[in-house]
C-alpha positions, 0 to 999 in steps of 0.5 A: 083929235077925234074931230080930225079923225071923224073928218077923215073917215067922212071924207073917205066915205065920200071919196069911195062913193064918188069912185063907184060912179063909173061902174054904175053906167050912164043909163042908171045915172040918167034914170036916178038923177032927177030924184037925186037932185030933188032929195038933195034940195030937200036936205039943203032946205032942212039943213037951213031950217035946222041951223036957224032953229038951232036943232 
């Protein structure tokens, strides 16, 4: 039951963050898109390594 509640909270936080995108503006999205993609790539690599090493 606790895991289900945590998943709902996490899903709600993700949904809330995505709903703020229209308020940001196109110029700011273009400005920060490259850094966002770079950080996302680094987190994916770290997650892959962490899974292999069972961190």
